C-alpha positions in Angstrom: 13.9 -19.2 4.8 12.0 -18.5 8.0 11.2 -15.4 10.0 14.3 -16.3 12.0 16.3 -15.2 9.1 19.0 -13.4 11.0 20.4 -16.3 13.1 22.5 -19.2 12.2 21.5 -22.5 13.6 23.1 -23.7 16.8 26.3 -25.6 16.3 24.8 -29.0 17.0 22.3 -28.5 14.3 24.9 -27.2 11.9 27.2 -30.2 12.5 24.3 -32.5 11.6 24.1 -30.7 8.2 27.8 -30.8 7.6 27.6 -33.4 4.9 25.4 -31.1 2.8 26.6 -28.4 0.5 25.0 -25.6 2.5 23.9 -24.8 6.0 20.4 -23.4 6.7 21.1 -20.6 9.1 17.4 -20.2 9.8 16.6 -23.8 10.9 16.0 -23.1 14.6 15.4 -20.3 17.1 18.3 -18.6 18.8 19.1 -19.9 22.3 19.2 -16.4 23.7 16.0 -14.7 24.7 15.1 -11.4 22.9 16.0 -8.3 25.0 12.8 -6.8 26.6 11.7 -3.5 25.1 12.9 -0.6 27.1 10.7 2.5 27.8 11.7 5.8 26.4 10.1 9.2 25.6 9.6 9.3 21.8 11.1 12.3 20.1 10.0 11.5 16.6 6.4 11.1 15.5 5.7 8.2 13.1 2.4 7.1 11.7 0.9 4.5 9.4 -0.4 6.2 6.2 -2.0 3.0 4.8 -1.8 -0.7 5.1 -3.0 -3.6 2.9 -2.9 -7.4 3.1 -0.7 -8.8 0.3 -0.6 -12.4 1.5 1.8 -14.3 3.7 5.4 -14.7 2.9 5.5 -18.1 4.7 9.1 -19.2 5.1 10.4 -16.8 2.5 11.8 -13.3 2.8 9.9 -11.3 0.1 11.0 -7.7 -0.1 8.8 -5.4 -2.2 10.2 -3.2 -5.0 9.6 0.4 -5.9 10.1 1.9 -9.4 8.6 4.8 -11.3 6.1 5.6 -8.6 4.8 2.1 -8.4 5.1 -0.5 -5.6 5.3 -4.2 -6.4 4.8 -6.9 -3.7 4.4 -10.7 -3.8 3.4 -13.6 -1.5 4.6 -17.2 -1.2 1.6 -18.6 -2.9 2.6 -16.9 -6.2 0.6 -13.7 -6.3 2.2 -10.6 -7.6 0.6 -7.2 -7.4 1.1 -3.6 -8.3 0.2 -1.0 -5.6 -0.3 2.7 -5.6 2.2 4.0 -3.1 0.1 7.1 -2.3 -2.9 5.2 -1.0 -2.2 1.4 -0.9 -4.8 0.6 -3.5 -4.0 -2.5 -5.6 -3.8 -1.6 -9.3 -3.5 -5.2 -10.6 -2.9 -8.7 -9.1 -1.9 -11.8 -11.0 -1.0 -15.4 -10.1 2.4 -16.3 -11.4 1.6 -20.0 -11.2 4.5 -21.0 -9.0 5.5 -20.7 -5.3 7.7 -17.6 -4.9 10.9 -17.9 -2.9 12.6 -14.5 -3.3 11.8 -10.8 -3.5 10.6 -8.7 -6.3 12.8 -6.7 -8.7 11.5 -3.8 -10.8 13.0 -1.3 -13.2 11.0 0.9 -15.6 8.5 -1.3 -17.3 9.5 -4.7 -16.1 8.9 -6.6 -12.9 10.7 -9.9 -12.1 10.2 -12.6 -9.5 11.9 -16.0 -8.8 9.9 -19.1 -8.0 10.4 -22.6 -6.7 12.8 -24.9 -8.7 14.5 -21.9 -10.3 11.6 -20.5 -12.3 12.3 -16.8 -13.1 9.4 -14.8 -14.7 9.1 -11.2 -15.9 5.8 -9.2 -16.2 4.8 -5.9 -17.7 4.8 -3.3 -14.9 1.7 -1.4 -16.2 -0.6 -4.4 -16.8 0.9 -7.5 -15.1 1.0 -9.3 -18.5 3.6 -12.0 -18.6 6.5 -11.3 -20.8 8.9 -14.3 -20.5 10.0 -17.2 -18.3 13.5 -18.6 -17.7 14.4 -21.8 -15.9 17.6 -21.4 -13.8 19.9 -24.3 -13.2 18.8 -24.7 -9.5 16.8 -22.9 -6.8 17.1 -19.1 -6.8 17.1 -17.7 -3.2 18.7 -14.3 -4.0 16.2 -11.8 -5.4 16.8 -11.1 -9.1 18.3 -7.7 -9.8 17.4 -5.5 -12.8 19.0 -2.5 -14.4 20.4 -1.2 -17.7 18.0 -3.5 -19.5 19.5 -6.6 -17.9 18.2 -9.0 -15.3 20.8 -10.8 -13.2 20.1 -14.0 -11.3 22.3 -16.1 -9.0 21.1 -19.7 -8.4 22.0 -21.8 -5.4 24.7 -23.7 -7.3 26.6 -20.3 -7.7 25.8 -19.8 -11.3 25.3 -16.1 -12.3 23.1 -15.6 -15.4 22.2 -12.3 -17.2 19.0 -12.1 -19.2 17.7 -9.5 -21.6 15.0 -7.7 -19.6 12.8 -7.4 -22.6 13.0 -10.9 -24.1 14.4 -13.1 -21.4 17.1 -14.3 -23.7 20.3 -15.3 -22.0 23.2 -12.8 -22.6 25.9 -14.6 -20.6 26.5 -16.8 -17.6 29.4 -17.3 -15.1 29.8 -20.4 -13.1 31.7 -20.0 -9.8 32.9 -22.8 -7.4 30.7 -23.4 -4.4 32.5 -23.9 -1.0 32.3 -27.2 0.7 30.0 -25.6 3.3 28.0 -22.4 3.0 24.9 -20.8 4.3 21.6 -21.7 2.7 20.9 -18.0 2.3 20.6 -15.3 -0.2 23.6 -13.1 -0.9 22.2 -10.2 -2.9 22.9 -8.5 -6.3 23.0 -4.8 -7.2 22.9 -3.6 -10.8 24.0 0.0 -11.6 25.8 2.0 -14.2 26.6 -1.0 -16.4 27.9 -3.2 -13.6 26.4 -6.1 -11.7 27.8 -6.4 -8.1 27.2 -9.9 -7.0 27.7 -11.2 -3.4 29.0 -14.7 -3.2 29.7 -17.4 -0.6 33.1 -17.6 1.0 33.0 -13.8 1.6 33.6 -12.7 -2.0 32.1 -9.7 -3.8 32.5 -9.5 -7.6 31.8 -6.8 -10.2 30.8 -7.9 -13.7 29.9 -6.0 -16.8 26.1 -6.3 -17.0 26.3 -6.5 -20.8 29.1 -9.0 -21.3 29.7 -10.6 -18.0 33.4 -9.6 -18.1 34.8 -9.4 -14.6 35.9 -5.9 -13.6 37.2 -6.8 -10.1 36.8 -9.2 -7.2 37.4 -8.5 -3.5 37.2 -10.4 -0.2 34.7 -9.0 2.2 36.0 -11.6 4.7 38.6 -14.3 4.6 37.5 -17.7 5.9 39.3 -18.6 9.1 39.2 -21.4 11.6 40.2 -25.0 12.1 36.9 -26.5 11.0 34.6 -26.1 7.9 32.0 -24.6 10.2 34.4 -22.0 11.6 35.4 -21.0 8.1 31.9 -20.2 6.9 32.1 -16.5 6.1 29.5 -15.9 3.4 28.5 -12.4 2.4 25.2 -11.6 4.2 22.1 -10.1 2.5 22.4 -7.5 -0.2 25.3 -5.0 -0.6 24.4 -1.3 -0.6 25.7 1.2 -3.2 25.9 4.9 -3.0 28.1 7.0 -5.2 31.4 5.1 -5.6 30.9 3.2 -2.4 29.6 -0.3 -2.3 29.5 -1.9 1.2 28.8 -5.4 2.3 28.7 -7.5 5.5 29.6 -11.1 6.1 28.9 -13.9 8.6 31.9 -14.5 10.9 33.8 -11.9 9.0 33.7 -8.2 8.4 31.8 -5.2 7.2 33.7 -3.6 4.3 33.3 -0.7 1.9 34.9 -0.9 -1.6 35.4 1.6 -4.4 32.8 0.5 -6.9 34.8 1.6 -9.9 38.0 -0.4 -9.3 37.4 -2.7 -6.3 39.9 -1.0 -4.0 39.2 -1.8 -0.4 38.4 1.5 1.3 38.0 0.2 4.9 36.9 -2.9 6.8 36.0 -3.7 10.4 35.5 -7.0 12.2 31.8 -7.9 12.3 29.5 -11.0 12.0 26.1 -10.3 10.5 23.4 -12.3 8.9 21.7 -9.4 7.1 23.1 -6.7 4.8 24.1 -3.1 5.8 22.4 0.2 5.3 24.0 3.4 3.9 23.3 7.1 3.5 25.3 10.2 2.6 27.4 10.1 5.9 27.0 6.7 7.5 27.0 3.0 7.0 24.9 1.0 9.4 25.0 -2.7 10.4 23.0 -5.0 12.6 25.3 -7.8 13.9 24.2 -11.4 14.5 23.7 -10.6 18.2 21.2 -7.8 17.5 23.6 -4.9 18.1 23.1 -2.0 15.8 26.2 0.0 14.8 27.0 3.1 12.8 30.3 3.7 10.9 31.6 6.8 9.2 31.1 6.2 5.5 34.4 7.9 4.6 36.7 6.4 7.2 35.0 3.4 8.7 35.4 4.7 12.2 32.9 3.3 14.7 30.6 6.1 15.7 28.1 4.4 18.0 26.7 1.0 19.1 23.2 0.3 20.5 22.8 -2.9 22.4 19.2 -2.5 23.5 17.8 -4.7 20.7 20.0 -7.8 21.4 18.7 -11.1 20.1 15.5 -9.6 18.6 16.2 -10.8 15.1 16.8 -7.5 13.4 16.3 -6.8 9.7 18.9 -5.0 7.6 18.9 -1.3 8.6 17.7 1.5 6.4 18.2 5.3 6.6 14.9 7.2 6.8 15.0 10.9 7.4 16.9 11.6 10.6 16.5 8.0 11.7 18.0 4.6 10.9 15.2 1.9 11.0 15.3 -1.8 11.7 12.4 -4.3 12.0 12.5 -7.2 14.4 11.1 -10.7 14.9 8.1 -9.6 17.0 6.9 -7.1 14.3 8.3 -3.9 15.8 9.9 -1.1 13.8 12.6 0.7 15.8 13.6 4.3 14.8 17.1 5.3 16.1 19.0 8.5 15.7 21.4 8.3 12.8 23.9 10.5 14.7 23.8 9.1 18.2 22.0 5.7 18.1 19.4 6.8 20.7 15.9 5.5 20.3 13.6 8.0 18.7 10.3 6.1 18.1 8.8 2.6 18.0 5.9 1.3 15.9 4.1 -2.1 16.1 3.0 -3.8 12.9 1.0 -7.1 13.1 3.1 -9.1 15.5 4.8 -11.1 12.8 8.5 -10.8 11.9 9.8 -7.9 9.8 12.4 -9.9 8.0 12.6 -8.1 4.7 14.6 -4.9 4.7 12.2 -1.8 4.9 12.1 0.1 1.7 12.1 3.9 1.2 9.6 5.0 -1.4 9.5 8.7 -1.9 8.6 10.2 1.6 7.3 6.9 3.0 8.9 3.8 4.5 7.4 0.6 3.1 7.3 -2.5 5.3 6.2 -6.0 4.5 5.7 -8.5 7.4 5.8 -12.2 7.2 2.1 -12.5 7.8 1.4 -10.3 4.8 0.8 -6.8 6.0 2.2 -4.2 3.6 2.3 -0.7 5.2 3.5 2.8 4.4 4.9 4.7 7.4 5.5 8.5 7.4 7.3 10.7 9.9 6.1 14.1 11.0 
């Protein structure tokens, strides 16, 4: 994937790829120019606490991970490192021996990454020592997920595999059909409370037992519609977000929907086309659509509370709730802080000028951001 991660290719390019099994939504720049940045009086103070160079992400989207007061970050060339979140100092750095193509997963004592040609590797969180290696059936674009002693991986051929986090032994796998045409993207996975929530092409979200792989429920985030295969592409975008009993997901040419995580009952859904996942907090669900508009919905009812159009076509990252703000990164390396309640701009921060494609990460009282050119930085609000 490229830093243009939140745009599907123009129709002409997509048609040229129609004979393939998947579309690359990041193959070209959008035809619309990014909205110019508007002036405003900041009402929220933000500052960089520390920054460190972790190496370029290249064409990949490599989100860092945070677990047990440790940060873990990776670069495209295969380096994986542990970082002290209080000061940005690198505790250890190792070379995994393969080009990395998806973000880092961490839980307790285990860190997992996925490399080229489907190579999945796990390392000891304290020392960086390699624990195990697993070869998936095809390329793994979705970042692995880890929880409850289980690592869950989805490969590009739509095979879902669960591995023992300690040994790498396969516990179960599930093969799903792949649509005739789908986005060459990375629908995400969330593991929590004994369930693996896996986003799939064709707008599906499925919950599986993380121990046995037994399906608990399956729901449509979006139903494919249209006269052509291209019009019917409605894959789930990015990684779903989970809070309490609510799990919410977005889809391309589809909807944003929130589902009861326990039984799969659809709580609410609204029309939306997005290329990145949503954000969530105690009261709101946030979504950046594929035109760069940022919206807030009431978590309980799904009512649309506000819509900010000032960041149109700026290639927004998935949003994240941070204090009294909701934060998105953009293609030009800016972080935008907007009011959670009203959508008004509160603050803006420039990074290194390269795209902020990976979803910003909240780690304690800091916001962790990794740019495509390799700057990892901690941001605090005063």
